[in-house]
N, C-alpha and C positions, 0 to 999 in steps of 0.2 A: 293408618288411614284405610277406609273401607275400600276405596278404589285400588289401593296397592294390594290389599289382600285378595281381591278378585283377580287381579292381574297375575299374582303369584300362583293362584289356584289354576288359572288357565295354562300358565307355563308348565307347572308340574303335570297337568293332565295331558298336554301335548307330548311331553316326554314319555309318559306311560303308553300313550296310543301308538307311538312310533317304535315301541319296543317289540321286536319280532324274534324273541328268543326261541330257539329250538333245540332239541336234543336227539341224539341217535344212540340206540341201545346196541352195545357190542358184547360178545361173550367169548371167554377164553377158558379152554380150548374152543376153537371155532368149529363146533359140531352140533347138530340138532339132536343127536343121540349120544348118550353117555352111559357108562356102566355104574352100577351101584358101588358106593364107597369111594367113588372118585370125587374130586373137588372141582369147582367151577367158580369163575369170577365174572360178574356182570357189571358193566359200567355204562353210565350215561355221559356220552361225549357231548358237552353243552357249549353253546355260544357264550353264555353268561353264567358264571358260577353263582351269582347273587340270586338267581331265580329260585334255587333250592329244589332241585330235582331229586326224587326218591324212587326206589324200585318197588313195584307192585307185581302181584301175580294172581292168576286164577288157577286153581287146581280142582280135583274132583271133591276135595274136602273143604275148601275155603274160597272166598271171593274177595278180590281187591285188598288183600292184606299186604302190608308193606314190610320191607326187609327189617329184620330186628324184632318183629312182633311174632315170635314163635318160630321163625326160620331165618337162617342167614345171619351174617354179622355185617352191619352197616359201617362203611368207611367213607364218609363224605357222600359223593354222588355215586359210589360203588357198593357192591354187595358181594360178599364171599360166602359160598356154601362149601364147608370143608368135608362134609360126609353126606353124599347124596343117597337118597332112597327112592323107591318108586313113587312115593307120595310127593316128591319134588317135581314130578312130571306136570307140565302145564304151560300156560301162556304168560310171558313176562313182558313188562314195559316200564318206561320211565314216565313219571307224572310230576308236574310242577305244582306249587302252591295255588296257582291260579286255575288249575284244572287242565292245562295243556298236556297232551300225550305224545310220546314218541312212537316209533315203529314198534311192532310186537315181534316176539321171538318165541317159537314153539320148541320146548325142550322135552325130550323123552328119555327117562331113566329106566333102564331095563336090568333085570336080574339074570337075563339070559346070557348065553356064551358068545353071541355075535351081535355086532352093531354096524350100521351103515353110516359112515361119516359123509355128510352132505352139507351143502352151504346153508347157513342159518338165515342168510339174507337173500332176497331175490337176485337172480343172475341176469345180467344185461344181455339183450339180444346181440349176437355176433361174438360173444365171448366163449371161451372154452371152460368147461367145468369137469372136475375129476371126482369120482365117487370111490371111496375106499371101503372095502368089506374087512372088518377087523374082528379078531377073537380076543377074549379077555386076557389070555396068556400068550406070550410070544412062543414061537414065531407066528406072525399074523398074515403072511403072504401066501395063504393057501389058494388054490383055484376056487373061484367063486362065480356063481351065476347071478346075473343082474336082471331085475324085473321092473317093468313099468306098468302100472295099472293091472297087475296080475299076470302079465304076459312076459315070457322070457325074452330079453333083448339079445344077450349073448353070454358066453362064459369066458372069463378071463383067467389065465393061468397064474397071473401075478397078484390077483385079489383086488385090482383097482381097474376102473373103466373111465375113459375120457370121452366126453361128448363135445365134439368140435362145432364151433359157430352155432350155438344154441338159438332156437327161435321158439315162438309161442307153442308150436306143436310138441315141443320137448317137455312142456309143463305137465306135471302129474305126480302120482304116488309111486315112489321107488322103494325097493327093498333088495336084499341080497341073501344068498344062501351058500353056505360052505358044506360040502358033502361030508357027513360024519361028524359035523360040529353043531350045526343048527342054522336057524333062519333069524334074520334081524327083524325088528319092527319096521313098519313102513313110515316114510317121511315125505311130506309134500315139498316139491321143488318148484318155486315160482320163477317165471321168466318175465322181465320187464322190458318195455320197448326203450330204444335209444331216445335220450332227450333231444328235443329240437334245438339245433345250434343256437346258443346265446338268447333264446327266447325267455326262458325262466330267469336266467341270470340278469338279463337286461331289465325285465319287469321288477325284479327284486331291487336292483340298483337304482332305478327310477323312483321306486317307492321310498326307499331310504333317503334319497336325495331330496324328494319333496318334503318328507317329514323334517329333515334337518333345516330346510329353508323356512318351513312354517314355524319351527321352534325359534330360529334366529329372528324372524320377523316379529314374533310375539315378544321376544326378549327385548328387541330394539324399541318397539312401541311402548312396552311397559317402562323401559328406562326413560324415554322422552317424557312420558306422562308423569312419572315420578319427579323428574327434575322440574317440569313445569309447575306441578303442584307445590313443590318446595319453594320455588321463587315467588309464588303468589300468596304464600302463607303470611299472616300478620306479623310485623316486626315487634312483637312484644305487646304490652298493654298500655303504652304511653300515647297520650293524645297529642295532636299536632300542636306546635308553638302558638299559632293563632288562637287555638281553642283554650289554651292554658292561661293566656294573659287576661287579667281581670281588669274591669273598667276603672277609670280614675274616679276617686271620690270627689264630692263637691269641694271639700277643703283643698284637695290637691289641685283641682281646677282653678280655685280662687288664687292660690299661690302662683300658679302659672300666669294668670292675668296680671297680678301685681308685679311679677318679674318682668313681664313685657312692658308695663307702663314705666318702670324704672329705667329700663334700657332706652326707651323713647325719650324720656326726660333728659337723661344725661346726654344723649346724642344732640338734642336740640340746644341744650345749654352750651355745649361745646362750640357750635356754630355761631352763637351770639357772643 
């Protein structure tokens, strides 16, 4: 039935509208700087695996290329790069078939002797963050100087520095230097504010609840309408009994009259 098809279409559309699939890109090892010839694994942590998230990247040589198309090896919603080169430096993100995107991650691959291990994701205000200045060959715990926006913060004898209770003022470009070994590339460290208690979570919960109620109502209404239409449909191609009966012929009417006369005569004769 046409009405049934329309109701089913509305039902499927409501399901699609209520889908709020999201993905978050993670990287292992968790560092924004890596040495050449190292390996790295990037993964889309997704709410719904049926959405079909893929890894894409922008580099100095290519734009929006996906994992497996000349770089990396795809494994479902993950991508593994077994042999990094400087050409793998760039911006990485997850993208769904519908065009939704995840957070982005900047990865710098260096052929130099020193890297700065820093968070690949924004740091939340109030949290602590530790920066490591590492050399390509162990030991890597040499004294290192740490810089922010080109200015020396301090020198740490163990090669790592912890910033306690970060805030927005700690956001910026960081690098490190190991005397006699070299200097690392610079990496941007982002700081994000604390989420307001329960606001985003509550809005998301209410939105999902409303979507589920709409879907349930549409399904209930469509079921009632389909049952109603089923009950009202014609019970086959048979005509009512009153319409099927044919009128008596004149001969049959005559026979009926004669039969009535006989009955009357017999009855009268019985009484005489």
